[in-house]
Each structure stands twice: as structure tokens, then as C-alpha cells.
gemmi code that builds the backbone of each chain (N, CA, C; Angstrom):
import gemmi

chains = {
    "A": [
        ("ASP", (26.313, 0.024, -4.149), (25.686, -1.296, -4.085), (24.310, -1.175, -3.442)),
        ("ALA", (23.394, -2.032, -3.884), (22.046, -2.003, -3.367), (22.021, -2.467, -1.921)),
        ("ASP", (21.052, -1.927, -1.149), (20.902, -2.336, 0.240), (20.427, -3.779, 0.350)),
        ("VAL", (19.541, -4.182, -0.572), (19.003, -5.537, -0.587), (19.275, -6.117, -1.979)),
        ("THR", (20.053, -7.168, -2.033), (20.488, -7.748, -3.302), (19.885, -9.124, -3.483)),
        ("GLN", (19.270, -9.329, -4.629), (18.672, -10.626, -4.943), (19.405, -11.253, -6.123)),
        ("THR", (19.654, -12.561, -6.015), (20.231, -13.320, -7.119), (19.531, -14.659, -7.255)),
        ("PRO", (19.309, -15.132, -8.494), (19.521, -14.420, -9.748), (18.426, -13.398, -10.012)),
        ("ARG", (18.615, -12.501, -10.943), (17.580, -11.552, -11.303), (16.566, -12.188, -12.245)),
        ("ASN", (17.012, -13.091, -13.051), (16.127, -13.810, -13.974), (16.550, -15.269, -14.031)),
        ("ARG", (15.534, -16.150, -14.059), (15.844, -17.577, -14.146), (14.722, -18.286, -14.871)),
        ("ILE", (15.113, -19.092, -15.824), (14.157, -19.967, -16.516), (14.525, -21.398, -16.184)),
        ("THR", (13.551, -22.173, -15.748), (13.823, -23.545, -15.360), (12.698, -24.453, -15.829)),
        ("LYS", (12.853, -25.734, -15.585), (11.846, -26.697, -16.016), (11.105, -27.271, -14.828)),
        ("THR", (9.932, -27.753, -15.092), (9.113, -28.389, -14.055), (9.898, -29.503, -13.371)),
        ("GLY", (9.845, -29.506, -12.036), (10.499, -30.544, -11.257), (11.897, -30.192, -10.777)),
        ("LYS", (12.469, -29.149, -11.290), (13.806, -28.746, -10.871), (13.768, -28.028, -9.526)),
        ("ARG", (14.885, -28.123, -8.796), (15.036, -27.397, -7.540), (15.670, -26.049, -7.837)),
        ("ILE", (15.086, -25.026, -7.267), (15.554, -23.664, -7.496), (15.779, -22.958, -6.170)),
        ("MET", (16.866, -22.192, -6.078), (17.100, -21.381, -4.904), (17.252, -19.927, -5.318)),
        ("LEU", (16.524, -19.063, -4.647), (16.670, -17.618, -4.814), (17.338, -17.079, -3.560)),
        ("GLU", (18.332, -16.237, -3.755), (19.091, -15.762, -2.615), (18.897, -14.267, -2.387)),
        ("CYS", (18.977, -13.892, -1.129), (18.808, -12.495, -0.752), (19.852, -12.144, 0.306)),
        ("SER", (20.521, -11.031, 0.095), (21.453, -10.544, 1.104), (21.228, -9.051, 1.307)),
        ("GLN", (21.468, -8.588, 2.536), (21.183, -7.191, 2.843), (22.304, -6.560, 3.662)),
        ("THR", (22.482, -5.274, 3.454), (23.485, -4.511, 4.191), (22.827, -3.471, 5.100)),
        ("LYS", (21.511, -3.592, 5.299), (20.780, -2.628, 6.122), (20.991, -2.872, 7.615)),
        ("GLY", (21.439, -4.076, 7.975), (21.545, -4.407, 9.394), (20.191, -4.695, 10.024)),
        ("HIS", (19.184, -4.951, 9.199), (17.840, -5.240, 9.703), (17.739, -6.672, 10.204)),
        ("ASP", (16.897, -6.846, 11.242), (16.681, -8.197, 11.777), (15.641, -8.960, 10.967)),
        ("ARG", (14.661, -8.266, 10.430), (13.517, -8.928, 9.817), (13.677, -9.023, 8.307)),
        ("MET", (13.400, -10.204, 7.789), (13.479, -10.421, 6.344), (12.246, -11.178, 5.868)),
        ("TYR", (11.873, -10.905, 4.623), (10.611, -11.415, 4.084), (10.831, -11.876, 2.659)),
        ("TRP", (10.018, -12.846, 2.220), (9.910, -13.195, 0.808), (8.456, -13.017, 0.373)),
        ("TYR", (8.302, -12.237, -0.709), (6.986, -11.998, -1.306), (6.983, -12.509, -2.738)),
        ("ARG", (5.786, -12.797, -3.199), (5.588, -13.169, -4.591), (4.613, -12.162, -5.206)),
        ("GLN", (4.948, -11.676, -6.418), (4.076, -10.735, -7.116), (3.533, -11.373, -8.380)),
        ("ASP", (2.221, -11.372, -8.518), (1.544, -11.839, -9.719), (0.654, -10.716, -10.228)),
        ("PRO", (0.573, -10.524, -11.529), (-0.284, -9.453, -12.077), (-1.717, -9.589, -11.584)),
        ("GLY", (-2.277, -8.483, -11.120), (-3.664, -8.480, -10.652), (-3.872, -9.026, -9.252)),
        ("LEU", (-2.797, -9.550, -8.651), (-2.923, -10.114, -7.297), (-2.099, -9.356, -6.272)),
        ("GLY", (-1.277, -8.441, -6.715), (-0.441, -7.716, -5.773), (0.670, -8.584, -5.219)),
        ("LEU", (1.114, -8.274, -4.019), (2.177, -9.036, -3.364), (1.582, -9.924, -2.286)),
        ("ARG", (2.061, -11.155, -2.250), (1.619, -12.092, -1.223), (2.829, -12.623, -0.475)),
        ("LEU", (2.695, -12.732, 0.845), (3.800, -13.108, 1.712), (3.988, -14.622, 1.700)),
        ("ILE", (5.226, -15.074, 1.458), (5.530, -16.498, 1.411), (6.076, -16.969, 2.759)),
        ("TYR", (7.163, -16.360, 3.188), (7.785, -16.657, 4.475), (8.374, -15.363, 5.033)),
        ("TYR", (8.559, -15.353, 6.363), (9.250, -14.250, 6.975), (10.057, -14.737, 8.182)),
        ("SER", (11.062, -13.937, 8.529), (11.982, -14.326, 9.599), (12.326, -13.091, 10.413)),
        ("PHE", (12.174, -13.189, 11.725), (12.451, -12.037, 12.580), (13.857, -12.066, 13.172)),
        ("ASP", (14.506, -13.210, 13.154), (15.934, -13.287, 13.435), (16.436, -14.633, 12.927)),
        ("VAL", (17.692, -14.930, 13.150), (18.322, -16.092, 12.535), (17.623, -17.396, 12.912)),
        ("LYS", (17.095, -17.479, 14.123), (16.477, -18.734, 14.569), (14.962, -18.707, 14.473)),
        ("ASP", (14.434, -17.747, 13.762), (12.983, -17.585, 13.677), (12.530, -17.645, 12.224)),
        ("ILE", (11.662, -18.613, 11.904), (11.109, -18.764, 10.557), (9.606, -18.910, 10.697)),
        ("ASN", (8.859, -18.175, 9.881), (7.399, -18.212, 9.959), (6.792, -18.316, 8.572)),
        ("LYS", (5.715, -19.079, 8.472), (5.004, -19.186, 7.204), (4.138, -17.962, 6.976)),
        ("GLY", (4.062, -17.581, 5.705), (3.161, -16.523, 5.310), (1.870, -17.111, 4.777)),
        ("GLU", (1.213, -16.366, 3.906), (-0.097, -16.812, 3.431), (-0.023, -17.852, 2.321)),
        ("ILE", (1.130, -17.983, 1.649), (1.213, -18.926, 0.526), (2.514, -19.717, 0.583)),
        ("SER", (2.786, -20.422, 1.676), (4.066, -21.086, 1.866), (4.158, -22.472, 1.211)),
        ("ASP", (3.044, -23.065, 0.828), (3.083, -24.415, 0.248), (3.939, -24.443, -1.010)),
        ("GLY", (4.853, -25.425, -1.062), (5.730, -25.563, -2.223), (7.023, -24.785, -2.113)),
        ("TYR", (7.198, -24.075, -1.005), (8.390, -23.258, -0.777), (9.027, -23.622, 0.562)),
        ("SER", (10.314, -23.374, 0.685), (11.002, -23.455, 1.964), (12.032, -22.322, 2.015)),
        ("VAL", (12.482, -21.996, 3.220), (13.448, -20.911, 3.366), (14.549, -21.318, 4.326)),
        ("SER", (15.636, -20.564, 4.263), (16.748, -20.747, 5.182), (17.309, -19.374, 5.533)),
        ("ARG", (17.468, -19.136, 6.813), (18.091, -17.870, 7.264), (19.505, -18.233, 7.725)),
        ("GLN", (20.442, -18.077, 6.828), (21.802, -18.543, 7.085), (22.570, -17.602, 8.018)),
        ("ALA", (22.181, -16.359, 8.027), (22.835, -15.340, 8.842), (21.873, -14.167, 8.919)),
        ("GLN", (22.193, -13.186, 9.753), (21.298, -12.054, 9.854), (21.101, -11.410, 8.490)),
        ("ALA", (22.132, -11.421, 7.675), (22.079, -10.706, 6.405), (21.608, -11.548, 5.226)),
        ("LYS", (21.361, -12.834, 5.429), (21.052, -13.715, 4.295), (19.797, -14.529, 4.539)),
        ("PHE", (18.939, -14.555, 3.507), (17.657, -15.256, 3.612), (17.362, -15.823, 2.232)),
        ("SER", (17.349, -17.149, 2.106), (17.154, -17.757, 0.799), (15.809, -18.465, 0.722)),
        ("LEU", (15.272, -18.487, -0.480), (13.981, -19.120, -0.764), (14.225, -20.276, -1.727)),
        ("SER", (13.681, -21.453, -1.405), (13.860, -22.615, -2.264), (12.519, -23.142, -2.755)),
        ("LEU", (12.531, -23.553, -4.016), (11.424, -24.300, -4.578), (11.952, -25.704, -4.803)),
        ("GLU", (11.484, -26.657, -4.007), (12.067, -28.008, -4.040), (11.801, -28.703, -5.363)),
        ("SER", (10.612, -28.502, -5.904), (10.248, -29.111, -7.186), (9.352, -28.114, -7.910)),
        ("ALA", (9.959, -27.286, -8.722), (9.237, -26.170, -9.327), (8.098, -26.639, -10.241)),
        ("ILE", (7.005, -25.864, -10.220), (5.862, -26.125, -11.096), (5.509, -24.830, -11.821)),
        ("PRO", (4.836, -24.929, -12.974), (4.567, -23.725, -13.773), (3.816, -22.616, -13.038)),
        ("ASN", (2.911, -22.965, -12.102), (2.184, -21.869, -11.448), (3.015, -21.156, -10.386)),
        ("GLN", (4.279, -21.522, -10.264), (5.210, -20.759, -9.440), (5.975, -19.728, -10.278)),
        ("THR", (5.624, -19.631, -11.533), (6.154, -18.559, -12.374), (5.647, -17.227, -11.836)),
        ("ALA", (6.567, -16.348, -11.470), (6.193, -15.093, -10.827), (7.438, -14.233, -10.644)),
        ("LEU", (7.206, -13.044, -10.116), (8.287, -12.146, -9.706), (8.392, -12.234, -8.187)),
        ("TYR", (9.568, -12.552, -7.708), (9.784, -12.758, -6.278), (10.599, -11.609, -5.696)),
        ("PHE", (10.134, -11.104, -4.559), (10.824, -10.005, -3.893), (11.244, -10.409, -2.491)),
        ("CYS", (12.462, -10.031, -2.158), (12.941, -10.084, -0.791), (12.803, -8.684, -0.198)),
        ("ALA", (12.480, -8.605, 1.080), (12.375, -7.311, 1.749), (12.922, -7.432, 3.164)),
        ("THR", (13.308, -6.298, 3.724), (13.806, -6.267, 5.093), (13.126, -5.137, 5.854)),
        ("SER", (13.130, -5.257, 7.177), (12.663, -4.158, 8.010), (13.349, -4.215, 9.361)),
        ("ASP", (13.382, -3.063, 10.006), (13.961, -2.945, 11.328), (12.939, -3.441, 12.352)),
        ("ARG", (13.383, -3.790, 13.538), (12.448, -4.212, 14.575), (12.346, -3.207, 15.707)),
        ("LYS", (12.953, -2.039, 15.498), (12.967, -1.069, 16.582), (11.678, -0.266, 16.602)),
        ("GLY", (11.327, 0.287, 17.736), (10.199, 1.181, 17.841), (8.886, 0.467, 17.587)),
        ("SER", (7.967, 1.177, 16.925), (6.678, 0.587, 16.565), (6.891, -0.313, 15.365)),
        ("SER", (7.222, -1.571, 15.640), (7.704, -2.434, 14.560), (6.676, -2.622, 13.465)),
        ("GLY", (5.399, -2.557, 13.816), (4.399, -2.706, 12.773), (4.419, -1.573, 11.795)),
        ("ALA", (4.962, -0.440, 12.180), (4.992, 0.722, 11.309), (6.301, 0.854, 10.561)),
        ("ASN", (7.199, -0.105, 10.738), (8.496, 0.016, 10.079), (8.386, -0.198, 8.575)),
        ("VAL", (9.163, 0.572, 7.861), (9.119, 0.544, 6.404), (9.882, -0.667, 5.876)),
        ("LEU", (9.353, -1.290, 4.856), (10.048, -2.379, 4.177), (10.988, -1.823, 3.117)),
        ("THR", (12.189, -2.407, 3.044), (13.135, -2.106, 1.973), (13.187, -3.324, 1.067)),
        ("PHE", (12.887, -3.112, -0.211), (12.768, -4.229, -1.148), (14.018, -4.366, -2.015)),
        ("GLY", (14.290, -5.615, -2.388), (15.251, -5.864, -3.445), (14.618, -5.593, -4.805)),
        ("ALA", (15.424, -5.752, -5.856), (14.965, -5.432, -7.213), (14.113, -6.542, -7.819)),
        ("GLY", (14.070, -7.690, -7.183), (13.210, -8.768, -7.661), (13.952, -9.841, -8.422)),
        ("SER", (13.418, -11.049, -8.367), (13.928, -12.195, -9.135), (12.773, -12.742, -9.960)),
        ("ARG", (12.925, -12.660, -11.282), (11.846, -13.161, -12.154), (12.111, -14.623, -12.468)),
        ("LEU", (11.171, -15.472, -12.064), (11.295, -16.918, -12.255), (10.251, -17.402, -13.247)),
        ("THR", (10.702, -18.130, -14.236), (9.804, -18.766, -15.201), (10.001, -20.267, -15.134)),
        ("VAL", (8.898, -20.983, -14.885), (8.946, -22.451, -14.823), (8.203, -23.002, -16.033)),
        ("LEU", (8.933, -23.713, -16.879), (8.339, -24.242, -18.114), (7.776, -25.639, -17.921)),
    ],
    "B": [
        ("ALA", (-8.607, -11.282, 9.115), (-7.363, -10.939, 8.448), (-7.518, -9.607, 7.722)),
        ("GLN", (-6.408, -8.903, 7.617), (-6.467, -7.601, 6.979), (-6.468, -7.741, 5.466)),
        ("SER", (-7.045, -6.723, 4.796), (-7.087, -6.747, 3.337), (-7.158, -5.323, 2.810)),
        ("VAL", (-6.789, -5.178, 1.547), (-6.799, -3.876, 0.874), (-7.490, -4.027, -0.471)),
        ("ALA", (-8.313, -3.042, -0.810), (-8.947, -2.994, -2.122), (-8.480, -1.756, -2.863)),
        ("GLN", (-7.962, -1.985, -4.065), (-7.631, -0.883, -4.966), (-8.504, -1.098, -6.192)),
        ("PRO", (-9.633, -0.402, -6.263), (-10.687, -0.770, -7.216), (-10.349, -0.559, -8.683)),
        ("GLU", (-9.461, 0.347, -8.990), (-9.167, 0.641, -10.391), (-7.907, -0.092, -10.831)),
        ("ASP", (-7.951, -0.683, -12.026), (-6.747, -1.331, -12.542), (-5.738, -0.304, -13.038)),
        ("GLN", (-6.253, 0.717, -13.719), (-5.359, 1.716, -14.298), (-5.970, 3.093, -14.126)),
        ("VAL", (-5.107, 4.052, -13.827), (-5.529, 5.440, -13.699), (-4.773, 6.243, -14.751)),
        ("ASN", (-5.516, 6.874, -15.634), (-4.914, 7.734, -16.657), (-5.156, 9.186, -16.290)),
        ("VAL", (-4.106, 9.987, -16.373), (-4.241, 11.394, -16.030), (-3.308, 12.211, -16.927)),
        ("ALA", (-3.749, 13.390, -17.297), (-2.909, 14.281, -18.106), (-1.867, 14.946, -17.217)),
        ("GLU", (-0.686, 15.133, -17.774), (0.373, 15.814, -17.038), (-0.113, 17.176, -16.563)),
        ("GLY", (0.164, 17.466, -15.294), (-0.268, 18.739, -14.726), (-1.599, 18.679, -14.005)),
        ("ASN", (-2.361, 17.633, -14.265), (-3.650, 17.472, -13.591), (-3.473, 16.765, -12.256)),
        ("PRO", (-4.480, 16.904, -11.374), (-4.394, 16.190, -10.086), (-4.497, 14.682, -10.289)),
        ("LEU", (-3.752, 13.955, -9.463), (-3.735, 12.495, -9.509), (-4.298, 11.950, -8.206)),
        ("THR", (-5.222, 11.001, -8.316), (-5.763, 10.307, -7.146), (-5.748, 8.815, -7.405)),
        ("VAL", (-5.225, 8.067, -6.462), (-5.243, 6.607, -6.515), (-5.978, 6.128, -5.262)),
        ("LYS", (-7.027, 5.342, -5.468), (-7.920, 5.008, -4.370), (-7.507, 3.732, -3.643)),
        ("CYS", (-7.767, 3.733, -2.333), (-7.462, 2.560, -1.499), (-8.458, 2.506, -0.356)),
        ("THR", (-9.083, 1.355, -0.168), (-9.870, 1.108, 1.033), (-9.319, -0.139, 1.699)),
        ("TYR", (-9.511, -0.225, 3.008), (-8.866, -1.305, 3.746), (-9.842, -1.936, 4.737)),
        ("SER", (-9.478, -3.125, 5.179), (-10.195, -3.810, 6.234), (-9.170, -4.367, 7.212)),
        ("VAL", (-9.321, -4.047, 8.485), (-8.357, -4.498, 9.489), (-9.030, -4.533, 10.854)),
        ("SER", (-8.547, -5.381, 11.725), (-9.049, -5.450, 13.084), (-8.348, -4.385, 13.916)),
        ("GLY", (-9.113, -3.472, 14.483), (-8.520, -2.406, 15.273), (-8.008, -1.278, 14.399)),
        ("ASN", (-7.081, -0.519, 14.974), (-6.522, 0.621, 14.239), (-5.428, 0.168, 13.277)),
        ("PRO", (-5.320, 0.858, 12.144), (-4.364, 0.421, 11.125), (-3.078, 1.235, 11.083)),
        ("TYR", (-2.021, 0.593, 10.577), (-0.906, 1.295, 9.972), (-1.120, 1.150, 8.468)),
        ("LEU", (-0.990, 2.251, 7.743), (-1.257, 2.246, 6.310), (-0.051, 2.777, 5.548)),
        ("PHE", (0.192, 2.202, 4.381), (1.382, 2.525, 3.607), (1.013, 2.664, 2.124)),
        ("TRP", (1.804, 3.480, 1.430), (1.823, 3.483, -0.021), (3.258, 3.220, -0.489)),
        ("TYR", (3.357, 2.298, -1.460), (4.627, 2.000, -2.108), (4.459, 2.199, -3.616)),
        ("VAL", (5.563, 2.500, -4.293), (5.542, 2.677, -5.743), (6.574, 1.745, -6.371)),
        ("GLN", (6.214, 1.191, -7.527), (7.128, 0.305, -8.250), (7.325, 0.827, -9.656)),
        ("TYR", (8.569, 1.183, -9.964), (8.916, 1.572, -11.327), (9.342, 0.329, -12.093)),
        ("PRO", (9.293, 0.351, -13.428), (9.627, -0.829, -14.222), (10.981, -1.423, -13.851)),
        ("ASN", (11.001, -2.746, -13.683), (12.215, -3.498, -13.388), (12.879, -3.074, -12.075)),
        ("ARG", (12.087, -2.577, -11.177), (12.619, -2.170, -9.877), (11.780, -2.784, -8.761)),
        ("GLY", (12.341, -2.822, -7.573), (11.578, -3.228, -6.400), (10.664, -2.110, -5.946)),
        ("LEU", (9.828, -2.400, -4.964), (8.918, -1.392, -4.438), (9.696, -0.376, -3.604)),
        ("GLN", (9.262, 0.887, -3.700), (9.876, 1.956, -2.917), (8.808, 2.599, -2.038)),
        ("PHE", (9.166, 2.904, -0.816), (8.261, 3.515, 0.131), (7.940, 4.954, -0.267)),
        ("LEU", (6.655, 5.318, -0.190), (6.224, 6.691, -0.449), (5.834, 7.425, 0.829)),
        ("LEU", (4.935, 6.803, 1.599), (4.467, 7.441, 2.820), (3.721, 6.429, 3.669)),
        ("LYS", (3.470, 6.817, 4.931), (2.722, 5.946, 5.825), (1.912, 6.758, 6.814)),
        ("TYR", (0.831, 6.152, 7.270), (0.025, 6.703, 8.347), (0.224, 5.827, 9.573)),
        ("ILE", (0.570, 6.494, 10.688), (0.712, 5.766, 11.952), (-0.375, 6.216, 12.911)),
        ("THR", (-0.404, 7.502, 13.185), (-1.395, 8.078, 14.078), (-1.330, 9.582, 13.921)),
        ("GLY", (-2.297, 10.283, 14.524), (-2.232, 11.743, 14.494), (-2.908, 12.337, 13.277)),
        ("ASP", (-2.255, 13.304, 12.648), (-2.822, 14.047, 11.534), (-3.268, 13.109, 10.421)),
        ("ASN", (-4.501, 13.290, 9.969), (-5.039, 12.405, 8.942), (-4.418, 12.648, 7.567)),
        ("LEU", (-3.825, 13.793, 7.356), (-3.168, 14.084, 6.082), (-1.673, 13.816, 6.238)),
        ("VAL", (-1.194, 12.879, 5.448), (0.201, 12.463, 5.525), (0.924, 12.928, 4.267)),
        ("LYS", (2.056, 13.550, 4.437), (2.848, 13.985, 3.286), (4.042, 13.060, 3.112)),
        ("GLY", (4.362, 12.748, 1.842), (5.445, 11.817, 1.592), (6.404, 12.313, 0.537)),
        ("SER", (7.057, 11.343, -0.100), (8.090, 11.650, -1.088), (7.483, 12.133, -2.401)),
        ("TYR", (8.274, 12.892, -3.169), (7.954, 13.299, -4.541), (6.654, 14.090, -4.645)),
        ("GLY", (6.237, 14.769, -3.577), (5.042, 15.595, -3.618), (3.734, 14.863, -3.389)),
        ("PHE", (3.815, 13.577, -3.067), (2.608, 12.795, -2.797), (2.107, 13.019, -1.376)),
        ("GLU", (0.812, 12.880, -1.211), (0.183, 12.917, 0.096), (-0.977, 11.937, 0.105)),
        ("ALA", (-1.434, 11.570, 1.290), (-2.562, 10.658, 1.410), (-3.386, 11.075, 2.613)),
        ("GLU", (-4.688, 10.848, 2.500), (-5.593, 11.223, 3.580), (-6.232, 9.995, 4.189)),
        ("PHE", (-6.034, 9.834, 5.480), (-6.638, 8.732, 6.229), (-8.057, 9.135, 6.634)),
        ("ASN", (-9.028, 8.293, 6.282), (-10.418, 8.533, 6.651), (-10.923, 7.286, 7.351)),
        ("LYS", (-11.022, 7.374, 8.676), (-11.367, 6.185, 9.448), (-12.811, 5.743, 9.190)),
        ("SER", (-13.720, 6.689, 9.064), (-15.129, 6.329, 8.892), (-15.371, 5.641, 7.549)),
        ("GLN", (-14.602, 6.026, 6.539), (-14.737, 5.405, 5.225), (-13.696, 4.321, 4.996)),
        ("THR", (-12.888, 4.035, 5.976), (-11.770, 3.060, 5.885), (-11.013, 3.246, 4.574)),
        ("SER", (-10.613, 4.474, 4.332), (-9.907, 4.770, 3.087), (-8.578, 5.463, 3.355)),
        ("PHE", (-7.697, 5.363, 2.378), (-6.371, 5.988, 2.462), (-5.952, 6.306, 1.028)),
        ("HIS", (-6.616, 7.271, 0.419), (-6.374, 7.600, -0.982), (-5.088, 8.403, -1.144)),
        ("LEU", (-4.347, 8.073, -2.179), (-3.085, 8.749, -2.508), (-3.371, 9.883, -3.483)),
        ("LYS", (-2.736, 11.036, -3.255), (-3.005, 12.187, -4.100), (-1.715, 12.939, -4.425)),
        ("LYS", (-1.755, 13.585, -5.600), (-0.694, 14.500, -5.965), (-1.338, 15.650, -6.730)),
        ("PRO", (-1.082, 16.870, -6.351), (-1.781, 18.013, -6.959), (-1.524, 18.173, -8.455)),
        ("SER", (-0.309, 17.848, -8.905), (0.043, 18.065, -10.303), (0.931, 16.905, -10.771)),
        ("ALA", (0.371, 16.032, -11.585), (1.090, 14.814, -11.978), (2.186, 15.108, -13.000)),
        ("LEU", (3.254, 14.333, -12.901), (4.365, 14.388, -13.853), (4.428, 13.085, -14.647)),
        ("VAL", (4.978, 13.166, -15.849), (5.129, 11.941, -16.641), (5.941, 10.903, -15.878)),
        ("SER", (6.911, 11.364, -15.100), (7.764, 10.456, -14.324), (7.021, 9.769, -13.179)),
        ("ASP", (5.784, 10.176, -12.905), (4.970, 9.500, -11.888), (4.327, 8.228, -12.429)),
        ("SER", (4.454, 7.971, -13.704), (3.892, 6.749, -14.300), (4.583, 5.533, -13.683)),
        ("ALA", (3.802, 4.700, -13.020), (4.350, 3.562, -12.269), (3.189, 2.757, -11.709)),
        ("LEU", (3.545, 1.702, -10.968), (2.554, 0.852, -10.308), (2.547, 1.211, -8.826)),
        ("TYR", (1.366, 1.501, -8.289), (1.243, 1.973, -6.920), (0.490, 0.948, -6.074)),
        ("PHE", (1.060, 0.644, -4.908), (0.475, -0.341, -4.005), (0.135, 0.298, -2.666)),
        ("CYS", (-1.065, 0.010, -2.200), (-1.495, 0.360, -0.855), (-1.332, -0.880, 0.022)),
        ("ALA", (-0.978, -0.692, 1.293), (-0.787, -1.835, 2.190), (-1.240, -1.465, 3.592)),
        ("VAL", (-1.670, -2.483, 4.350), (-2.181, -2.259, 5.706), (-1.686, -3.357, 6.641)),
        ("THR", (-1.499, -2.999, 7.894), (-1.256, -3.969, 8.949), (-1.901, -3.435, 10.210)),
        ("PRO", (-2.426, -4.300, 11.074), (-3.031, -3.784, 12.312), (-1.973, -3.260, 13.263)),
        ("GLN", (-2.324, -2.261, 14.045), (-1.375, -1.705, 14.994), (-1.042, -2.700, 16.101)),
        ("ARG", (-1.957, -3.581, 16.426), (-1.692, -4.604, 17.432), (-1.645, -5.970, 16.770)),
        ("GLY", (-0.536, -6.657, 16.967), (-0.430, -8.033, 16.496), (-0.115, -8.202, 15.029)),
        ("GLY", (0.204, -7.120, 14.346), (0.478, -7.235, 12.919), (1.848, -7.768, 12.607)),
        ("ASN", (2.814, -7.442, 13.501), (4.181, -7.930, 13.317), (4.765, -7.575, 11.958)),
        ("ASN", (4.404, -6.424, 11.457), (4.945, -5.982, 10.169), (4.505, -6.867, 9.010)),
        ("ARG", (3.470, -7.692, 9.203), (2.962, -8.504, 8.108), (1.949, -7.670, 7.347)),
        ("LEU", (2.406, -7.090, 6.260), (1.552, -6.215, 5.468), (0.655, -7.003, 4.527)),
        ("ALA", (-0.569, -6.534, 4.378), (-1.448, -7.011, 3.310), (-1.435, -5.950, 2.226)),
        ("PHE", (-1.071, -6.356, 1.021), (-0.973, -5.426, -0.114), (-2.223, -5.516, -0.977)),
        ("GLY", (-2.582, -4.390, -1.584), (-3.590, -4.405, -2.626), (-2.986, -4.929, -3.918)),
        ("LYS", (-3.826, -5.036, -4.944), (-3.358, -5.606, -6.213), (-2.541, -4.637, -7.045)),
        ("GLY", (-2.566, -3.378, -6.648), (-1.793, -2.375, -7.369), (-2.615, -1.628, -8.401)),
        ("ASN", (-2.247, -0.395, -8.612), (-2.866, 0.444, -9.638), (-1.780, 0.963, -10.571)),
        ("GLN", (-1.965, 0.723, -11.859), (-1.051, 1.283, -12.836), (-1.459, 2.733, -13.107)),
        ("VAL", (-0.557, 3.650, -12.895), (-0.806, 5.061, -13.195), (-0.068, 5.414, -14.478)),
        ("VAL", (-0.822, 5.990, -15.407), (-0.239, 6.451, -16.669), (-0.479, 7.954, -16.758)),
        ("VAL", (0.607, 8.703, -16.795), (0.510, 10.156, -16.927), (0.805, 10.510, -18.379)),
        ("ILE", (-0.168, 11.133, -19.012), (-0.104, 11.417, -20.450), (0.473, 12.807, -20.679)),
        ("PRO", (1.531, 12.866, -21.504), (2.163, 14.199, -21.711), (1.216, 15.183, -22.396)),
    ],
}
model = gemmi.Model(1)
for chain_id, residues in chains.items():
    chain = gemmi.Chain(chain_id)
    for i, (resn, *xyz) in enumerate(residues, 1):
        res = gemmi.Residue()
        res.name, res.seqid = resn, gemmi.SeqId(i, " ")
        for name, pos in zip(("N", "CA", "C"), xyz):
            atom = gemmi.Atom()
            atom.name, atom.element = name, gemmi.Element(name[0])
            atom.pos, atom.b_iso = gemmi.Position(*pos), 0.0
            res.add_atom(atom)
        chain.add_residue(res)
    model.add_chain(chain)
structure = gemmi.Structure()
structure.add_model(model)
structure.setup_entities()
């Protein structure tokens, strides 16, 4: 089984619908992240969480919300999806031990979202 | 805020030839630098990182990268490319102080290794 599991892997939805992307991990990491990947733009950070009671906005949080239900689970919601939220979404985790800024991210396989 | 520039959209190289993927960065203070690789329909995988010390960093699958502070660069290199190296490569940076593991990624470089 994958260390970081994302569901669904693919989703097509319509404008205005509420969508939830889920992420679960077996790494035992405290830190979890949601990124969005767009061609030519690389990865951009949406939200991140350093523990269950800690939620922080990234560089592109507008239109998104998150929930850290447990150390191992971090979900991303689009309350009212719009077409420019069509993208590939990645969940990632990292440890907080040692030089935390140097800790490696472990990524899930991605969730491809299409908003029509 | 930190940022990364990967100037080339695509790098084409013949199998067996040296491969170089360029990266320059901007960050406040000293950087932590990373290279990740993405194969089709997969998440990003860690290749190597620079923390401190030796400017030449060796990583997975025969890749290495050289940190050049004066040129603010961290180019990825492989002496002899394989067809299986064809993938999307991302450079990322975070400051050593206050970065909190918030990486800034470049836009990525598509590497195509021609048999």
C-alpha cells in the first residue's frame, strides 16, 4: 500500500458543486500539505498543517478549505467548484524532526479534478 | 518570498549523453535546495537535496547537483542519460531560517531522452 493515499484519483464535476479530496498517510508524519499543479506553473501550496490543531493558508488558499481530522488524515474541500480549479492536486507529508526545513516531502499519486 | 526559475521548458538529450537541468533560485538567507522527479501518472519523488557542506550533492539513480552560491544556482546533472530518465523534473527551495518546510517549486522541466 502507498505511504500517502489520495482519493479520488480522478473526478469530473460541474461548476458550483462541492468537492472533497481526501488524503491519508501511514508515514506517521506530523506535517501535511495540499498542492495544486498546473502546466507551466509548477506546484503551488494551498494549505498546510503541522499537527491536528494547526491549519495554515498557503499561497493560493482562496476558494479552498481543509480539515485535519486526525494525524493521518487531511482533506481538501472546494465549496463551490469553478472551472479554473481544474488541476492536478497533490497531498504531501513531512516529518518535523531535526532540521525541519530540510525534511523531504512524500507525495501521494495525485487527484485529477476537472470542473466543467 | 522565495522563488525558483527553471528556464527551459523541455530538455532533449540522446541516450548516453550528459544530462543537465538548470535551476536558479531566490531566497532570503541561506537555502535548502531540492530536486524532485515526476513520472507519468505518479506523484513527485525525491531525488536529492542540499543542506550545507559539500557543494556537490549526490542523489538517487546516478543524479547529482552542484550548489553555486555566487550564481544562486543548483543545476541537476547526470553523466549518462537513460531513456528511463524521461520525466518532469522540479527544483524547489526554502530558506534555512523561517521556511517551515514551505517549499517554492519551479515550473518544471520536461526531460526527453532519445534512444
